Residue frames as qw, qx, qy, qz and C-alpha x, y, z in Angstrom:
[[0.399, 0.696, -0.580, -0.139, -9.90, -13.97, -17.95],
 [0.995, -0.077, -0.056, -0.005, -8.75, -17.59, -18.26],
 [0.212, -0.794, 0.570, 0.019, -5.33, -18.70, -17.06],
 [0.828, 0.272, -0.487, 0.054, -2.78, -21.38, -17.89],
 [0.635, -0.662, 0.373, -0.138, -1.40, -23.26, -14.90],
 [0.691, 0.465, -0.542, 0.114, 2.00, -24.89, -15.40],
 [0.771, -0.579, 0.244, -0.107, 3.12, -27.36, -12.74],
 [0.536, 0.607, -0.567, 0.154, 6.82, -28.22, -12.71],
 [0.897, -0.435, 0.050, 0.054, 8.21, -31.11, -10.70],
 [0.354, 0.806, -0.410, 0.238, 11.82, -30.01, -10.19],
 [0.875, -0.456, 0.133, 0.094, 14.50, -32.27, -8.72],
 [0.370, -0.375, -0.589, 0.613, 16.65, -31.20, -7.01],
 [0.007, -0.882, -0.467, 0.060, 14.55, -28.25, -5.89],
 [0.093, -0.970, 0.123, 0.189, 17.30, -25.70, -5.30],
 [0.009, -0.430, -0.108, 0.896, 18.76, -23.65, -6.78],
 [0.120, 0.188, 0.743, 0.631, 16.69, -24.55, -9.85],
 [0.021, -0.720, -0.693, 0.045, 13.25, -23.53, -8.55],
 [0.138, -0.785, -0.120, 0.592, 14.33, -19.95, -7.86],
 [0.189, -0.313, 0.540, 0.758, 16.15, -19.66, -11.18],
 [0.077, 0.341, 0.826, 0.442, 13.25, -21.05, -13.22],
 [0.046, -0.774, -0.564, 0.285, 10.74, -18.88, -11.34],
 [0.112, -0.665, 0.112, 0.729, 12.66, -15.78, -12.36],
 [0.106, -0.106, 0.711, 0.687, 12.82, -16.89, -15.99],
 [0.031, 0.544, 0.822, 0.164, 9.07, -17.59, -16.04],
 [0.067, -0.777, -0.337, 0.527, 8.39, -14.12, -14.60],
 [0.113, -0.460, 0.387, 0.791, 10.25, -12.68, -17.58],
 [0.100, -0.103, -0.773, -0.618, 7.77, -14.32, -19.99],
 [0.416, -0.305, -0.181, -0.837, 4.64, -12.97, -18.26],
 [0.594, -0.375, -0.707, 0.079, 3.97, -15.60, -15.58],
 [0.095, -0.612, 0.144, -0.771, 2.68, -13.49, -12.69],
 [0.684, -0.499, 0.270, -0.458, 1.79, -15.81, -9.81],
 [0.530, 0.322, -0.776, 0.116, 3.72, -18.70, -8.25],
 [0.761, -0.486, 0.221, -0.369, 3.10, -21.30, -5.55],
 [0.347, 0.447, -0.817, 0.111, 5.57, -23.85, -4.18],
 [0.831, -0.321, 0.250, -0.380, 4.80, -27.18, -2.55],
 [0.874, -0.183, 0.399, 0.210, 7.45, -29.84, -1.93],
 [0.442, -0.210, 0.532, 0.691, 9.32, -30.14, -5.25],
 [0.305, 0.628, 0.651, 0.299, 6.40, -28.72, -7.21],
 [0.065, -0.308, 0.007, 0.949, 6.37, -25.20, -8.64],
 [0.287, 0.674, 0.678, 0.058, 2.98, -23.97, -9.82],
 [0.157, -0.266, 0.169, 0.936, 3.14, -21.00, -12.18],
 [0.327, 0.693, 0.623, -0.158, 0.19, -19.05, -13.57],
 [0.137, -0.197, 0.339, 0.910, -0.05, -16.88, -16.68],
 [0.523, 0.500, 0.227, -0.652, -2.99, -15.18, -18.38],
 [0.752, 0.283, 0.578, 0.145, -4.00, -17.32, -21.36],
 [0.481, 0.868, 0.114, 0.053, -3.65, -14.40, -23.78],
 [0.045, -0.890, 0.454, 0.006, -0.06, -13.84, -22.58],
 [0.784, -0.279, 0.551, 0.071, 1.01, -17.48, -22.75],
 [0.542, 0.667, -0.454, -0.237, 3.60, -18.42, -25.36],
 [0.965, -0.181, 0.187, -0.014, 4.37, -22.13, -25.36],
 [0.757, 0.507, -0.166, 0.378, 7.44, -21.67, -27.55],
 [0.002, 0.754, -0.396, 0.525, 8.97, -19.32, -24.98],
 [0.764, -0.467, 0.333, -0.296, 8.20, -21.79, -22.20],
 [0.982, 0.122, 0.068, 0.127, 9.77, -24.69, -24.12],
 [0.509, 0.689, -0.281, 0.432, 12.84, -22.58, -24.92],
 [0.323, -0.708, 0.450, -0.438, 13.42, -22.00, -21.21],
 [0.881, -0.267, 0.345, -0.182, 12.97, -25.66, -20.28],
 [0.886, 0.423, -0.095, 0.166, 15.16, -26.85, -23.16],
 [0.175, 0.795, -0.449, 0.369, 18.06, -24.96, -21.61],
 [0.528, -0.527, 0.569, -0.346, 18.01, -27.40, -18.71],
 [0.961, 0.171, -0.121, -0.179, 18.15, -30.60, -20.74],
 [0.713, 0.387, -0.455, 0.368, 21.92, -30.82, -20.26],
 [0.183, -0.610, 0.460, -0.618, 21.89, -29.71, -16.61],
 [0.278, -0.010, -0.919, 0.278, 21.92, -31.95, -13.56],
 [0.368, 0.141, 0.446, -0.804, 18.25, -31.33, -12.95],
 [0.035, 0.291, 0.915, 0.278, 15.10, -33.28, -13.80],
 [0.301, 0.202, 0.161, -0.918, 11.96, -31.34, -14.75],
 [0.089, 0.379, 0.899, 0.202, 8.55, -32.85, -15.35],
 [0.157, 0.098, -0.011, -0.983, 5.84, -30.52, -16.63],
 [0.096, 0.514, 0.851, 0.037, 2.05, -30.52, -16.64],
 [0.084, -0.016, -0.112, -0.990, -0.11, -27.80, -18.18],
 [0.029, 0.542, 0.839, -0.043, -3.79, -27.14, -17.60],
 [0.059, -0.448, -0.277, -0.848, -6.37, -24.53, -18.48],
 [0.140, -0.401, -0.694, 0.582, -8.12, -22.75, -15.58],
 [0.024, -0.674, -0.507, -0.537, -11.38, -20.98, -16.25],
 [0.009, 0.393, -0.253, 0.884, -11.84, -17.67, -14.51],
 [0.640, -0.434, -0.103, -0.625, -15.12, -18.68, -12.89],
 [0.881, -0.192, -0.424, 0.087, -13.46, -21.64, -11.15],
 [0.437, 0.411, -0.456, 0.657, -10.84, -19.59, -9.36],
 [0.418, -0.555, 0.232, -0.681, -12.90, -18.40, -6.39],
 [0.940, -0.262, -0.078, -0.202, -13.56, -21.99, -5.36],
 [0.788, 0.240, -0.360, 0.438, -9.85, -22.75, -5.56],
 [0.098, 0.520, -0.374, 0.762, -9.01, -19.81, -3.30],
 [0.626, -0.478, 0.131, -0.602, -11.73, -20.54, -0.74],
 [0.962, -0.111, -0.248, -0.034, -10.65, -24.16, -0.42],
 [0.803, -0.134, -0.167, 0.556, -7.11, -23.24, 0.64],
 [0.166, 0.674, 0.012, 0.720, -7.05, -19.61, 1.73],
 [0.549, -0.512, -0.478, 0.456, -5.91, -18.42, 5.14],
 [0.044, -0.994, -0.089, -0.039, -5.89, -14.84, 6.46],
 [0.652, 0.380, -0.218, 0.619, -2.59, -12.99, 6.25],
 [0.498, -0.829, -0.166, 0.194, -1.17, -11.52, 9.44],
 [0.472, 0.618, -0.198, 0.597, 1.36, -8.68, 9.18],
 [0.173, 0.175, -0.627, 0.739, 2.79, -8.73, 12.71],
 [0.043, -0.530, -0.767, 0.360, -0.01, -7.55, 15.02],
 [0.034, 0.360, -0.024, -0.932, -0.63, -4.41, 12.99],
 [0.531, 0.319, -0.276, -0.735, -2.67, -5.70, 10.06],
 [0.492, 0.082, 0.867, -0.006, -4.72, -8.68, 9.05],
 [0.402, 0.277, -0.457, -0.744, -5.84, -9.25, 5.46],
 [0.369, 0.101, 0.894, -0.234, -8.80, -11.61, 5.48],
 [0.163, -0.192, -0.733, -0.631, -11.56, -12.89, 3.23],
 [0.523, -0.307, -0.044, -0.794, -15.30, -12.45, 3.88],
 [0.863, -0.205, -0.413, -0.205, -15.56, -16.06, 5.03],
 [0.524, 0.094, -0.605, 0.592, -12.96, -15.57, 7.80],
 [0.428, -0.773, -0.449, 0.133, -13.99, -14.56, 11.30],
 [0.087, 0.880, -0.145, 0.444, -13.03, -11.07, 12.43],
 [0.749, -0.221, -0.373, 0.502, -10.06, -10.90, 14.80],
 [0.160, -0.963, -0.170, -0.136, -10.10, -7.88, 17.08],
 [0.685, -0.569, 0.080, 0.449, -6.48, -8.00, 18.27],
 [0.567, 0.219, 0.306, 0.733, -5.15, -6.39, 15.08],
 [0.069, -0.475, -0.114, 0.870, -4.83, -2.61, 14.75],
 [0.426, 0.420, -0.268, -0.755, -6.13, -2.72, 11.16],
 [0.561, 0.162, 0.812, 0.000, -8.21, -5.18, 9.17],
 [0.339, 0.405, -0.406, -0.746, -8.74, -5.32, 5.40],
 [0.706, 0.212, 0.642, -0.209, -11.36, -7.59, 3.87],
 [0.201, 0.470, -0.614, -0.602, -10.46, -8.88, 0.40],
 [0.884, 0.242, 0.260, -0.304, -12.66, -11.11, -1.73],
 [0.407, -0.421, 0.705, 0.399, -10.06, -13.52, -3.15],
 [0.776, 0.586, 0.141, -0.185, -10.02, -13.88, -6.90],
 [0.846, 0.252, 0.113, 0.456, -7.39, -14.34, -9.59],
 [0.123, 0.935, -0.092, 0.320, -6.42, -10.69, -9.06],
 [0.649, 0.168, -0.450, 0.590, -2.92, -10.28, -7.72],
 [0.017, -0.465, 0.303, -0.831, -2.75, -8.93, -4.18],
 [0.723, -0.495, -0.417, -0.242, -4.22, -11.14, -1.51],
 [0.389, -0.789, 0.398, -0.261, -1.26, -10.62, 0.80],
 [0.954, -0.171, 0.239, 0.053, -0.07, -14.21, 0.41],
 [0.761, 0.499, -0.066, 0.409, 2.60, -13.42, -2.15],
 [0.648, -0.310, -0.186, 0.671, 5.91, -12.28, -0.67],
 [0.246, 0.253, 0.144, 0.925, 5.87, -8.94, -2.52],
 [0.355, -0.653, -0.351, -0.569, 2.38, -7.96, -1.37],
 [0.717, -0.577, -0.331, 0.209, 3.26, -8.94, 2.18],
 [0.575, -0.105, -0.071, 0.808, 6.50, -6.95, 2.06],
 [0.034, 0.430, 0.227, 0.873, 4.76, -3.88, 0.68],
 [0.526, -0.684, -0.396, -0.315, 1.94, -4.09, 3.23],
 [0.725, -0.450, -0.282, 0.439, 4.44, -4.40, 6.08],
 [0.459, -0.079, 0.013, 0.885, 6.52, -1.41, 4.97],
 [0.090, -0.549, -0.357, -0.751, 3.59, 0.80, 3.98],
 [0.554, -0.691, -0.463, 0.046, 2.48, 0.57, 7.60],
 [0.563, -0.428, -0.124, 0.696, 5.51, 2.71, 8.48],
 [0.247, 0.265, 0.318, 0.876, 4.69, 5.45, 5.94],
 [0.105, 0.472, 0.409, -0.774, 2.84, 8.67, 6.83],
 [0.181, 0.400, 0.733, 0.520, -0.10, 8.82, 4.41],
 [0.017, -0.728, -0.506, 0.463, -1.96, 11.66, 6.11],
 [0.206, 0.833, 0.034, -0.512, -3.05, 14.20, 3.52],
 [0.214, -0.414, 0.701, 0.539, -1.11, 12.44, 0.74],
 [0.759, 0.446, -0.101, -0.464, -2.09, 11.52, -2.82],
 [0.525, -0.300, 0.790, 0.102, -1.26, 7.95, -3.88],
 [0.662, 0.434, -0.401, -0.462, -0.94, 6.16, -7.23],
 [0.661, -0.202, 0.717, -0.095, -1.29, 2.36, -7.15],
 [0.479, 0.505, -0.530, -0.485, -0.11, 0.92, -10.47],
 [0.527, 0.087, -0.839, -0.109, -1.25, -2.65, -11.17],
 [0.424, -0.407, 0.377, -0.716, -3.62, -2.51, -8.22],
 [0.273, -0.004, -0.962, 0.028, -4.86, -6.12, -8.45],
 [0.325, -0.555, -0.762, 0.073, -7.31, -6.62, -5.59],
 [0.091, -0.809, -0.094, -0.574, -6.76, -3.03, -4.47],
 [0.738, -0.522, -0.354, 0.238, -5.35, -4.09, -1.11],
 [0.547, -0.094, -0.120, 0.823, -2.41, -1.65, -1.12],
 [0.039, -0.417, -0.206, -0.884, -4.50, 1.33, -2.19],
 [0.599, -0.626, -0.415, -0.278, -7.08, 0.41, 0.43],
 [0.705, -0.372, -0.306, 0.521, -4.31, 0.29, 3.05],
 [0.309, 0.156, 0.017, 0.938, -3.12, 3.75, 1.95],
 [0.306, -0.558, -0.319, -0.702, -6.65, 5.13, 2.27],
 [0.711, -0.573, -0.406, 0.006, -7.15, 3.61, 5.72],
 [0.646, -0.278, -0.191, 0.685, -3.87, 5.23, 6.81],
 [0.098, -0.753, -0.223, 0.611, -5.09, 8.70, 5.88],
 [0.275, 0.015, 0.522, 0.807, -4.41, 9.27, 2.17],
 [0.325, 0.477, 0.248, -0.778, -6.76, 11.92, 0.81],
 [0.705, 0.531, -0.149, -0.445, -6.75, 10.60, -2.77],
 [0.517, -0.248, 0.793, 0.207, -5.86, 7.19, -4.18],
 [0.655, 0.544, -0.206, -0.483, -5.83, 6.42, -7.90],
 [0.589, -0.246, 0.764, 0.100, -5.36, 2.88, -9.16],
 [0.597, 0.487, -0.396, -0.500, -4.93, 1.20, -12.54],
 [0.573, -0.165, 0.801, 0.061, -4.94, -2.37, -13.76],
 [0.252, 0.299, -0.635, -0.666, -4.92, -3.78, -17.28],
 [0.148, -0.185, -0.967, -0.098, -7.29, -6.62, -16.32],
 [0.425, -0.401, -0.260, -0.769, -11.02, -5.86, -16.28],
 [0.745, -0.395, -0.536, -0.043, -11.62, -8.56, -13.67],
 [0.525, -0.126, -0.422, 0.728, -9.04, -7.04, -11.35],
 [0.071, -0.243, 0.000, -0.967, -10.64, -3.59, -11.65],
 [0.621, -0.419, -0.393, -0.533, -14.06, -5.01, -10.82],
 [0.752, -0.299, -0.526, 0.261, -12.61, -6.94, -7.88],
 [0.367, 0.027, -0.307, 0.878, -10.73, -3.89, -6.54],
 [0.295, -0.346, -0.122, -0.882, -13.86, -1.73, -6.73],
 [0.743, -0.408, -0.469, -0.246, -15.80, -4.43, -4.88],
 [0.682, -0.198, -0.474, 0.520, -13.11, -4.61, -2.21],
 [0.076, 0.246, -0.151, 0.955, -13.24, -0.83, -1.73],
 [0.563, -0.423, -0.252, -0.663, -16.92, -1.21, -0.93],
 [0.800, -0.296, -0.513, 0.094, -16.20, -4.00, 1.52],
 [0.577, -0.198, -0.348, 0.712, -13.84, -1.69, 3.42],
 [0.046, -0.906, -0.372, 0.195, -15.93, 1.51, 3.17],
 [0.418, -0.312, 0.271, 0.809, -13.34, 3.23, 0.97],
 [0.378, 0.814, 0.423, -0.124, -14.75, 6.14, -1.02],
 [0.056, 0.913, -0.236, -0.328, -11.60, 8.04, -2.12],
 [0.448, -0.299, 0.757, 0.371, -10.01, 5.30, -4.24],
 [0.647, 0.597, -0.047, -0.472, -10.63, 5.72, -7.99],
 [0.542, -0.214, 0.769, 0.263, -9.76, 2.67, -10.11],
 [0.615, 0.605, -0.127, -0.489, -9.69, 2.46, -13.91],
 [0.894, 0.119, 0.383, 0.203, -8.84, -0.21, -16.48],
 [0.519, 0.834, -0.116, 0.146, -5.67, 0.65, -18.36],
 [0.791, 0.032, -0.184, 0.582, -1.91, 0.98, -18.25],
 [0.413, -0.443, -0.190, 0.773, 0.26, 3.82, -16.99],
 [0.134, 0.161, 0.372, 0.904, -0.74, 6.04, -19.93],
 [0.285, -0.637, -0.609, -0.378, -4.28, 6.29, -18.54],
 [0.446, -0.521, -0.452, 0.571, -3.17, 8.04, -15.35],
 [0.082, 0.968, 0.227, 0.066, -4.19, 11.73, -15.11],
 [0.540, 0.469, -0.186, 0.673, -1.40, 14.27, -15.63],
 [0.427, -0.840, 0.073, -0.326, -0.82, 15.18, -12.01],
 [0.305, 0.484, -0.712, 0.407, 1.85, 14.68, -9.36],
 [0.816, -0.442, -0.333, -0.168, 1.47, 12.10, -6.61],
 [0.344, -0.773, 0.463, -0.264, 3.12, 12.08, -3.18],
 [0.500, -0.310, 0.807, -0.053, 3.47, 8.30, -3.10],
 [0.698, 0.370, -0.416, -0.450, 3.58, 5.79, -5.97],
 [0.619, -0.241, 0.736, -0.131, 3.26, 2.02, -5.54],
 [0.680, 0.450, -0.413, -0.406, 3.97, -0.40, -8.40],
 [0.563, -0.269, 0.775, -0.096, 3.90, -4.15, -7.80],
 [0.767, 0.513, -0.110, -0.369, 4.22, -5.61, -11.31],
 [0.930, -0.035, 0.185, 0.316, 7.38, -7.18, -12.78],
 [0.497, -0.466, 0.239, 0.692, 10.88, -6.04, -13.68],
 [0.352, 0.215, 0.555, 0.722, 10.39, -5.44, -17.39],
 [0.049, -0.801, -0.508, -0.313, 7.19, -3.43, -16.99],
 [0.430, -0.807, -0.142, 0.379, 8.71, -1.40, -14.15],
 [0.460, -0.269, 0.343, 0.774, 11.67, -0.45, -16.36],
 [0.189, 0.459, 0.604, 0.623, 9.34, 0.45, -19.22],
 [0.221, -0.848, -0.464, -0.129, 7.19, 2.59, -16.89],
 [0.568, -0.382, -0.230, 0.692, 10.08, 4.41, -15.19],
 [0.164, 0.196, 0.175, 0.951, 9.88, 7.64, -17.27],
 [0.387, -0.588, -0.450, -0.550, 6.18, 7.88, -16.39],
 [0.645, -0.556, -0.440, 0.285, 6.87, 7.25, -12.71],
 [0.435, -0.129, -0.086, 0.887, 9.32, 10.15, -12.77],
 [0.080, -0.351, -0.318, -0.877, 6.74, 12.43, -14.38],
 [0.541, -0.554, -0.488, -0.402, 3.96, 11.40, -12.01],
 [0.682, -0.451, -0.424, 0.389, 5.91, 11.64, -8.73],
 [0.117, -0.983, 0.007, -0.141, 6.40, 14.89, -6.83],
 [0.384, 0.575, -0.534, 0.486, 9.90, 16.02, -5.88],
 [0.141, -0.331, 0.744, -0.563, 10.80, 14.24, -2.62],
 [0.838, -0.054, -0.030, -0.542, 7.93, 11.84, -3.30],
 [0.451, -0.336, 0.822, -0.092, 8.23, 8.18, -2.33],
 [0.733, 0.298, -0.425, -0.440, 8.09, 5.29, -4.80],
 [0.622, -0.268, 0.722, -0.141, 7.78, 1.62, -3.88],
 [0.601, 0.413, -0.555, -0.401, 8.70, -0.90, -6.58],
 [0.517, -0.238, 0.802, -0.182, 8.08, -4.63, -6.28],
 [0.867, 0.375, 0.128, -0.301, 7.24, -7.78, -8.21],
 [0.628, 0.619, -0.462, 0.102, 10.84, -8.88, -8.86],
 [0.912, -0.217, -0.255, 0.235, 13.67, -10.87, -7.31],
 [0.521, -0.765, 0.139, 0.353, 16.59, -9.88, -5.07],
 [0.649, -0.059, 0.446, 0.614, 18.89, -10.48, -8.02],
 [0.307, 0.678, 0.436, 0.506, 17.13, -7.69, -9.96],
 [0.303, -0.859, -0.260, 0.321, 17.61, -4.98, -7.31],
 [0.407, -0.459, 0.268, 0.743, 20.88, -3.54, -8.63],
 [0.256, 0.271, 0.642, 0.670, 19.59, -3.43, -12.20],
 [0.084, -0.793, -0.564, -0.217, 16.36, -1.67, -11.24],
 [0.385, -0.784, -0.136, 0.467, 18.06, 0.75, -8.85],
 [0.386, -0.252, 0.395, 0.795, 20.55, 1.76, -11.56],
 [0.132, 0.472, 0.656, 0.574, 17.75, 2.19, -14.07],
 [0.216, -0.854, -0.472, 0.046, 15.70, 4.31, -11.65],
 [0.442, -0.568, 0.020, 0.694, 18.72, 6.53, -10.98],
 [0.305, 0.179, 0.497, 0.793, 18.61, 7.66, -14.62],
 [0.161, -0.658, -0.506, -0.534, 15.24, 9.26, -13.83],
 [0.055, -0.533, 0.318, -0.782, 16.37, 11.05, -10.65],
 [0.826, -0.465, -0.151, -0.279, 15.28, 8.37, -8.22],
 [0.098, 0.560, -0.737, 0.366, 17.51, 7.51, -5.27],
 [0.727, -0.213, -0.650, -0.052, 17.29, 4.12, -3.59],
 [0.358, -0.652, 0.326, -0.583, 16.50, 4.62, 0.09],
 [0.538, -0.296, 0.731, -0.297, 15.89, 1.06, 1.31],
 [0.560, 0.172, -0.721, -0.369, 15.61, -2.50, 0.03],
 [0.640, -0.218, 0.555, -0.484, 13.43, -5.13, 1.69],
 [0.436, 0.258, -0.807, -0.303, 13.54, -8.86, 0.89],
 [0.697, -0.129, 0.548, -0.444, 11.56, -12.00, 1.65],
 [0.767, 0.100, 0.633, 0.030, 12.25, -15.47, 0.25],
 [0.513, 0.066, 0.533, 0.670, 14.18, -14.20, -2.83],
 [0.154, 0.783, 0.472, 0.374, 11.60, -11.47, -3.63],
 [0.398, -0.155, -0.176, 0.887, 12.32, -7.77, -3.12],
 [0.037, 0.925, 0.377, 0.043, 10.87, -4.28, -2.61],
 [0.471, 0.119, -0.036, 0.873, 12.80, -1.08, -3.39],
 [0.100, -0.887, -0.381, 0.242, 11.88, 2.19, -1.68],
 [0.492, 0.307, 0.191, 0.792, 12.94, 5.20, -3.76],
 [0.072, -0.757, -0.272, 0.589, 12.88, 8.96, -3.28],
 [0.512, 0.702, 0.323, 0.374, 12.33, 11.35, -6.22],
 [0.445, -0.478, 0.005, 0.757, 15.08, 13.98, -6.41]]
C-alpha cells in the first residue's frame, strides 16, 4: 500500500505540534515522527482526504503559529530502505530488545524479538508500542488466549506467545501488515499465532483471556461492543493508539460495556489504558 507523507514545519513547536498531531490522528494519519520543528505524519493513500487536512490547517491561520506544509507520495516498495537507513533496535529496560535482522544479537536481554521493519505499525519505536511492550512484560500469559487487534508487525502477539500464551489470534486490515506479521512469526519461531486480514468482525466467536488493541481512539470506541463480547469475565484489555487527553473519554466509554479502568500508562503525550472485564 502506498502512503502520503505530510511534513509540517511548525513554529513555535509547542503546544501546537501535540495539538495538530491529535487532530491528524482523527483523520486517519497513523504514524508520526518529530525532528526539530518538523512533524512528519503518514497516512495510507486510500485514507487521505486533502480537504480534511486543509480544514484542520485553516483553523490555525488566525493563531500565533506559522505552519509550512510539504506533501509527498511514498511507494510501498521504498519503505524498507527508509527504515534500514535510520532504524535502531528498541530496548525495553533490560528485559526486552526489539531488533531488525540487520542488527547484531545482544545477549544481555532476557528476551529478544526480531522484526523485519516495514510500513506496518509496531516496530517498538512508537511510544504506544513501547508502552504496551513494557507493560505486557508484567502480565502472566501462561496458558492464556490472546487477541491482538490491529497487529501491525505482530510484535505484541509475538511477545504474548513468547511469554507463554497458548493461543494468539491477530487481525489487521492491511494485507501488507498481515504478510509482514506472518513473516515475523517465522523469524521468531512462533507457531501458535494465527493472523488474518480483516477487521474486528472477522474474529472467531470465542472468549479471550487478554485483548490488545493499538489502533486509534475512534476505531477503539467503534469496536468496544465487540471487545466486550470477545473478552472473558475478569479478562484483561489493553487499549492504545491515542493521547493522554483521550483517556477520560475512552475510560467512560469502556465503562458502558462493563470494563473497569485498572491502570493508565503514559509516554510523551501518548497513553495506554489497562481494563478489566466485569
